[in-house]
N, C-alpha and C positions, 0 to 999 in steps of 0.2 A: 616663762614663769620664774619669779624670784621665790626661793625658799628661805624664810627667816626663822631662825631657831631661838632667838633672844629678842628681848624687848628692844634692846639698842639696835640690833640689825633691822628690825621692822620699822622703828621710828626713823632711822637714817634713810630708808627707802621712801617712807611716806612723806618726809620732810621735802623731798625733791618733787613731789606730785602736786598738781593744781586741779581742782575739780572735785566733784562728788565721789564719795566712797561708799560702795555697797559691801555690806559684811554678812557672811554666812558663817556662824559659829557651829561647829560640829564635833562629834566624838569619833569621827572616822567611820570605818566600814561603809563607805558611801555607796548610795544606791540612786535610783532614778528620782526619788523624792528629793534628795539633796541636789541632784543636777537641776531640777526644776527650780529650786531656790536660787541656785547660781545663775541660771539663765535669766531669771527675773532681775537679779542684781546687775548682770551684764547689760541688759537691755536698757536700764534706767540710770546707770551711773558711768562715769568716766573710768573709774577704777573699781576692781573687785578683789576683796580680801577674803580668804577662807581660813579659818583656824581649825586645826585638828588637835584636840586635847581631850584625853579621857580623864575626866575630873573626879579625883578620888572622894572629894567631900560630899558629892551627892550620892554616893553609895552607902547603903547601911551595912552593918556587920552581917556577914552571911549572904550578902548579894553577890552579883556576878562580876565584881570589878577584875578579878584575876583572869577570868575567861572571857571577858568582853572581847568581841571580834577586833583584831588588829591586822589590818592589810595595808601597811605602809606604801609598798610599791604600787599596788592597784589604786589607792587613793590619790597618790601623787599623779599618776597617769590620767585618772578621771578629772582632776583639777586642771591639769595641762590642756586636755582636750576640750574642756568646758570653757576655756578662755580666761581662767583666773589669772590675775596679775601678780598677786602675792599670796603665797601659802605661809601661814604662821603656824609653826610646828614646836612649841615649847615642851620642856619636860616639867615634871612636878616641882623639882627644886627651883626652876625659873619662875613658877607661878605662885609658890607658897614659901613662907619663911616660918619662923617660930613665934608663938604668942602673937598671933595676928588679930587685928580688928576683923569682925565678922559682920555680915549683913544677916538679919533675921527676917524670916518670911512673916507676913501679917499674922496676928494672932488668930483670926477667923479663917480667912481664905487659905492661909497657908497650912491649916491642919484639918482639913476636911478632904474627903475623897482620896486623892492621891497622898495628900498630907497626912491623913489618918492611917493610911496603909503603910506609908513610909515617913514616919516622923523625923524631921530634920532634913529630909531630902531636899525641900525647896530652900532651906538656908544655904546649902551647898550650891545649888543652881544659881541662886541670885548673886552670891559671893563671886562666883567664877565669871558670870555674865558681867557684873560691875567691873571686874578687873579687865576683862576683854574689851568692854566699851571704852574704858579710860586708856587702854593701850592703843587701840585701832583708831578711836575717835571718828567713827563712821557717820555718814550723813544719813543712811538707812540700814537697818538690820533686818534680816529676813528669818522668819520662823514658821514652821508648819503648824496647821491647826490640829493635827492629830494629838499633839501635846497641848491640849487646850488650857488646862489650868496653869501649866508653865507659861504659856503665852500671855495669859491674863496677868499673872504676877510680874512677869518682866515688863509688861506695858505699865503696870502700876508702879513698879520701881523707877522707871524712866520719868514718869510723871511726878512722883513724890519727891525725887532728887533733882527735878528740874534739869534733866539730862538733855543735851542738844542732839537727840537722835530720833529719827522716825521709825517706829516699829511697823514692819509690813508683814501681816499675816498671809500665808499661802495655803491653799486648799490641800487636803489630804490626797496623796497619790496612791493609787490602788493597783494590785494586779488585775488582770482580766477577769478573774473570778470573784473579785470584790475584797480580797484580803489587803488590808492597809500595809504598805511598805514599812518595814522596820528592820533595823540591824539585827534585832534579836530573832527574826524569822529563821535565821541559819540554824537556831537550836532545834527547830521542829523537824521530827522525822516524817515520813510520808503520811502516816496515820494521824499524827498530831496536826499536821498542816491542814488535812481535811477537817479535823475537829475545830481548828481555829476559824474556819469559815462561819461558824456559828456566831461569832461577834458581829460581822458585817451583815449577817442574815437577821440578826435580832434588831439591828439599826434599820434595815430595810422594812421590817415589819413595823417598827414605830412610825417610819416615814409614811408608809401606806395608811396606817391607822390616822394619822393626822390629816392626810390628803382626803380621807373619807369623812372627815369631820369630828373624829374622836380626839379631843384635846386633853382629856383627863389623865393626869400624870400616872396615878396608881394603876390604872387599866393598862396604860402603855407599858409600865414596868413589869406587870404580871405577865403580859403577853411575851415580852422579851425574855423573861426568866424562863418561861416554858421552852423556848427555842434554845436557850443556853444549856439546858439540862443535857448531860450530867456534869458539865464543867464546873470547876471550883471558882464560883463567882465571888468577887470581892465587893463589887458595888454595881448597881444600875442606877442611875440618877438623871433627873430632869431639872435643869437649872437655867437661869438667865445668864447673860453675858458677864454679870457681876458674881456669878457662882452662888446665887441665892436659890434655895429650892422653890419650885413652882408647883402649885396644885394643878395648874393647867398650862398646856403649851401656849406661849405667845408667839405668834408668827413674826419672825424678824428679831426675836431676842430670846431665843432658846437654844440650849445645846443639851443633847441626850448623850450620856457617857456610859461606857461599860468598862469594867476591868476584870479579867479572869485568868486563871492559870490553865494552860494547856500542857498537860504533863508537868514538867518542872518549870515551864517558861511562861512568865508573866507577860500578858499582852493588854494594851489598852486601845480603845477606838471610840469614835464619836461622831455625831452628826449634828451640823448646825442648821437650825430651821428659822 
C-alpha cells in the first residue's frame, strides 16, 4: 500500500495506473462499515484509493472537531489488510488555502433535517468531496446510506457539475444488536450505548408498521417518538429519495430518518423502504 500525503504524490502514483479507480473518502476511525465500502471498491475496480481527512469545514463551532477519534496507526493497518492500493492522507494546509471558492449546498435540501440542525455543515461536506473527486478522479465513489442526506447531496453535486464519477450507495452496517456503526459510538458509555439502541428500535417499529399496512407518516412518527423517549430527539422524518416530506410511505421511494442525542453524543440513523 502506498501512502500519499500530498496531491502531487497521489497524482504521481495515479498517473502510472490504468483501469478503474474505486474511491472511499473517510474521516478515519475506520470500522467494519468502512471496510464494507472498501471491499465493494476492491471487488469492482482495478485500483482502490481511500482518503483519511478530518475535514474542519463541516464542523460547526462547538462541535467535536478537536476530540473526533484519531487512530492513524490502526487506520493504516485496516487499509493495508483490506487491500487498499493508495491511502491519501493530507493535512489541512494541503487541502485548504486562504480566501477560497466554496461550494454551497442547495437552498432547500441543504438546510432541512441535518442542514437545519447543522447550518453550513453540508457546504463543508460538498466542498471537501468536490476537492477529493478532483484530486483522485475516481471511476466510482462509495458512500454509506446511514448518512442519507449527505449521500443525496453528493449525488446531486456530481450530477449538477457533470462530474464523471459514479456514486455507489452502500447499505448501513450494524452491530448484532442493531446499533448502526459510527465512529462517534466510541463516545458512548455502557448505559448510553444501551439507550442508543432506541434509534434502531424506533426504525424497526416503523418498518413493522409499514409491513402491516400502516403507511401514514404522522402515525409512524408518533410511534417512533414514543420509543425514543426520553432521548433528546432532534427530528423524526419520513421523506422520499429527493428529501421531500411524505404524508404516506411510498414503497421503494421512502427514507425514514431519526437524529437524537444520547448523553452528549449526537447520533443519526435511517431506514430505506
